[in-house]
N, C-alpha and C positions, 0 to 999 in steps of 0.2 A: 906038459906046460904048467905054468903056475897060475894060481887063482888071481895073481896080481899082474898078469900079462897085459891086460888093457891099461891098467894104471901105470905100469912100467913104460909103456909106449907114450902115454901122456906126459909122464915125468921126463922122458927123453926129449919130447917136443918142447916142453917149457924150458928145460935146461939148455937145449940147443939154441934157443932164441933169447934167453935171458941176458946174455952178454951184450946184446944189441942195445939194451937200455943203458948200460954203463959206457961202453966204448964208442958208440955212435950217438949217444945222448938223444935218444928218441923221445924221451919224456912221456912215455906211455903211462907208466905207473904214477907219475907225478900229477897227471890229469885224471884222477880217480873217478870223479863224477862223469866225465866224458867217456871213460872206459866202461863204466857201469851202464850208462845210457846206450852205449853201442852194443854191449853184450846182452843186455836184458831182453830186447826183442828176439834175438836169436834163441836164447834160452827158453823163452815162453813159447814161441812158434814151434820149435822143433820138439820140445817136451810134449806139447799137445799132440803133435803129429805122431811121436813115438807112442804115447799113451793109446791113441786110437789104433795104431798098427798092431800094438801088442794085444789090445783087447779083441781085435778082429782076427787075431792069429796070423796076420800077414808076415810078422817076423818075430824071432825070439833071439835070445842071447845064450851062448854056450856057457854053461855053468863052470866048465873047466878053466875058462879064461877070465872070469870076472870075480869080484870079491864076494858076491852073493848078497851084498847089502842092497836092498831095494828102497826106493823112495815112493812118493805118491804115484798111484796108478801103475804100480809094478815096474816102474822104470829103474833099471840098475843105477846105483850111484855112479858107477864108472861112466855111464852114458851121459849123465848130467854133467860130470866133470869134463867130458868131451866137448859139450856145448859151451863151456866156459873157457877151457884151455886152448882149444884150437883157434877160436877167434882172437884170443890174446896173442898167440903166436903169429897169426896172420897180420894183425895190426902192428906188432913189433917189426915184422919183416917189411911191411909197407912203409912204415915210418923210417926204417933203416935205409931203404932205397931212397926215400925222399931226402934224408939227411946226407947221404953219400953223394947224391946227384944234385943236391940243392934245388929240388923240384918243389913246386907249390901244388897244393891240392885244392885250393880255393877257399879254405877256411882260415887263412892266416889273418892276423891283425893288420890293419892298414899301416903302412910304414910312414 
């Protein structure tokens, strides 16, 4: 396997959902501040969790499948990207369903 296997899967995820922004007009990327405020807690909480688990030896990452670039607290860059990309894909999917079904989530402007 490639050292870019993890990143390749993440790239596939983001490309697989990116079209939703264009064709279903989800407006996820246009609301950048909202997106950052949504992803930031996920990134912080799970990065701390990962750092703790790595430091305690609870889990490791297979060097055959990751880039080998590590960030703070020995967390692989690939894992940090996971905490950013997967929530984006989830939000895009959620907003696409809302758009297609004309569902409200409760945060819409008063009409």
